[in-house]
N, C-alpha and C positions, 0 to 999 in steps of 0.2 A: 373227251381226250383227243379224238381225231381233229376236231375243230381247232383246238389249241395248237396241235402240231402243225396244222396247215397255216395257222396264223404266224407261227414262228418261222416257217419256211418262207412265207411272203416277206416277213420283216428282214430276214437275212438277204433276200434278193434285193430289197429296196436299199439296204445299206451298201451292198456290193455295187449296185447301179450308181448310187450317189458318189461313192468313192471313185469309181471309174470316170464319172463326169468331171471331177476336179483334176484327175490325172490328164484327161484329154484336153481340158482347158489350159492347163499348164504347158502341155506340149505344143499347143497351137499358138499361145500368146507369149510364152516366156515370162520372165520376171524382171524385166528392166524398167526402171522408172528414174526420174531425176534424183540423184543421190544414192542410187542402189549400189554403187561401187565404193561408197564412203564407209570407212571403218574407223571409229575413234581409237586413238592410241591409248587412252586411259578412260575406261568406262566409268570408273568411280567418280571422275571429274569431267564428264563429257560436256556439261553445260559451261564450265570454265573454259574448256578447249574450244568451244564454238563462239566464245566472247559474250559475257553477260550483258555488255552494252548493246549488242545487236539482237539478243534473244527476247522478242516480244512475247509475253505470256500466251496470247491468243493464237500465235502462229507456231508454237512448239507442238511437235507430234510426241505426245507423252507415252512412253512405254509403261504399261501397267500390268498388274497381276490380278487374277480372279481368285477370290477366297484365299487371300494372301497369307494368312497366318495358320495354315492347316498342315504345316510340315510335320508336326508331332501330334496330330489329332488322333483320338481313339487309341486302340490297342494295336501295337505292331503286328502285322501279318493276319490279324483277325478282323477288326473293324476299320482300321486305318485305310485300307485300299478303297473303301466305299465313300470316303469323304476327303481324302488327301488330294489337294489340287496343286500343291507346291512341295518341292523337296528341299528348298532352301529356307533358312530363317529370314526374317525381315531385313536384318542387317546385311546378310549376304546377297539378298535380292537388290538392295540399294547399291551395294558395291558393284554388282554386275551391271547396273545401269537403270534399274527400275525407278520410276519417279511417281507412280500412282499406286497406292496400296489400298486394298478392299478388306476391311476388318469387320467381323460380325461378333457382337457380344450378347450376353444374357444378363439376367438380374444381378448376379454376383460378380460381374466384371470379368468373367472368364470368356475367352474366345470360343466360339462354337460354330458348327456347320450342321444345321438340322438338329438332331438329337445328340450328336457327338460333341464332346468338349475337349479342350486342351488347356494350356496354361492361362494365367491371368493376363489381362491386357497390359499390365505393368511390363511384361516381357517385351511386348511390341513397342511401347513408349520408350523403354530403355534402349532398344535397338535403334530406334529413330534418333534418339539423342546422341548415341554413340557415333552414328554416321555423321550427324550434323557437326559434332565436335571435331571430326577428322577432315572435314571439307569446309570450303569457304563460300562457294557460289552455287551450290546445288539446291534447287527448290523442289519441294515434295508436295504432292497432293495426298493428304491422308484422309481417306473416307472411313468413317466409323458409323455403323448402323446397329440398331437393336434387331436381332434376328427375329424372323417371323415366328409368332406364337409365344414370344417372351415379353416381359415388361422391361422398361428402361432401368438401367442401374441408377440408384438414387444419386441425385446431384452430380450426374456424370459430366455435365457441361463445366461445372466448377472444377472437377478433377482434371479435365483436359486443359483448361486455362492455367491451372496451377502447375501442371506438369510441363507444358510447352512454353508457357510464359512469353518471353520476348521474341521467341522464334515465330509466333503467330502473325500472319498477315491478316488484318481485319477485313471483314466482309464489306466490299466496296466495288461497284461496277467499273470504276476507273482502273482497277487492277489489270483487266484484260488488255488494255492498250499500253501498259507499262513494260519496260524491259526488266529483266532480272536485276540489273545494276541499280535501277531506280527503287527496287523493293528492299535490297539489302540494307541492314543485316537480317531483316525478317525473311524467313525461308520456308514456312509451312502454311499451306492453305488447308485448313482442317475443316472438312465437311462433316457435320454431326447430324445424323438422321435418326432422331428418336421416333418411337411409335406413338407414345401418348404425351410426352412432355412437350412444352412449347418449343417451336423452332427458333434458332438463333435469328436475331433481328439485324437490320442494316447497321453497320458500325460495330457489331459484336466482334470479338476476337475469333469466333467460329462462324462458319458459313452454313446456310440452310440447304435443305435437300434439293430445292429448285435450281441450284447452281451446278449440280452434277446429274445429268440425265442420261438415260440409255433406253433401249428397247430390248428387253430380255426375251429371247426366243428359246423356249425350253424344248430341245430336241436332241436326238442322238444321230440325226441324219446330216452329214457334213455339207452336202450341196444345198440342202434346204436352208441351213444356217448361213452359209456363205451368201446365197442369193438374198435371203431376208435381211442380212446385215447391209448389203448394198442398197436394197430398196429403202430401208429406214434411213440410211445415211443420205440418200438422194432427197429425202423430204426435209432435211435440216438446212438452215441458212448457212452461208459460208462463215468460216471462223471469224472473219473481220466484221461481221454484222450481227453477232449474237453476244449476249452477256451471260452465258452459261457454258460449262464444259459438256461436251457430248462424247460418250464412250461407245466404242464398238468392241465386242468381245469375240475373239477368234477361238471360240470354244464350242464343243458339243458335250452334252451331259447324259449320263445313264438314265434310262427310262424303266419304270417298274414292269412294263409288259415285255421286256427283253431280257434274256438270261445273262447278258453281259452287264454287270452292275459295278464293276471296278472302274474308277474314274480314268486312270491312265490309258488303258487300251481303247476306251471310247473317245477320249479327247484327242488321241493321236490320229484319229480319222481326219482332223482338220488342222492339226498343229503345224504341219509343214507348209501350209498354204498362205502364210501371212504376207509374204512378198507378192504372191499372186494377187491377193486381195488389193494391195496398194496399186499394183499394175492395172487392175480392173477399174479402180477408182479413177485413174488417169484416163483410161480408155473411154469411160462413160461420162467423164466430166464432173466427177464428184470429189476430186482430190483436194479442192479448197475447203472441204467440209470435214475432212478427217482431222481428229484432234487427240483424243485419248484412244489408244489401241492396246487391248489387254489380252492375256492368254493364261492358260494353265501351264505349269512346269516351264517357267521362263528360261530361255536360253540366250546365248550371246548373239546369235544371228537375228533373233527377233528384236533385240535392243538395237543392233546395228541398222536394221531396216528403218526403225523410227528415227534414230539419230541422223541417218543419211538423208531422209526426206526433210528433216528439220534443217540440216545444213544447206540443202538445195533451196529451201525457202528463204533463208537469210541471205543467200547469194543471188537471189532473184531468178533462180532457174526453175522454180515450181510455184 
């Protein structure tokens, strides 16, 4: 018992030290970067506002969400706080400005996060289609994967193709160098990541797992995650010389050896440092590698930071 108490005391000290490290870094460095003062007048149509003819796919800084469809997961006030990473539906995330969503499914096509489940993936697809029907120039990266420990839903690739139809942008390396205007009216890059089924092939309406990469660091220590994200980003090629999307996740996650197991208070340790991360990318010379930037509990300021940097890029200021 004494050893366990001692371990928890050390863990709390580590968390406190790491939180202070980010506070100190923010105070010393500030959060100014090219485009940091830009705020879109219409987040629902921010790509249209930046001019689809200028927005090259590889140069966009895509605001994304982590475990995107967990707003109604589990049982309210009982199991939900252990797995809920977003408070908004997919539709309302897209309206807020999100352009990359991360969906996990199990065998019966229900969305899940670990052992907890929520609605059918049909709800996600319907939200996506509703948003697309209300906009004209917004492109979405829709990542759908089979959750760890589960089998793939039967014929799920055919389901996605039938549901999204003419919206799908086929898998093709040339897409990265094209503008949104050149891709329209197709508007969804759908990355399907099965566990056992065959990966989508070149020319398929769906994209294979190798086109959306990341380095997941499973920790509840905010400075550790922040610095690890910078390190892994530094190892990537610039966006203009790679043919895949690379994602950085501004999140930390609960750990089994720590008594704080609810997602929100844990991820809040890093949530407010997205602009600091972008500032550090410029300071260290990695800004030309940042592409997909995602978070838990998406807010407007996070979206604005990504859109602002995108605006600076197309204006030749970053």
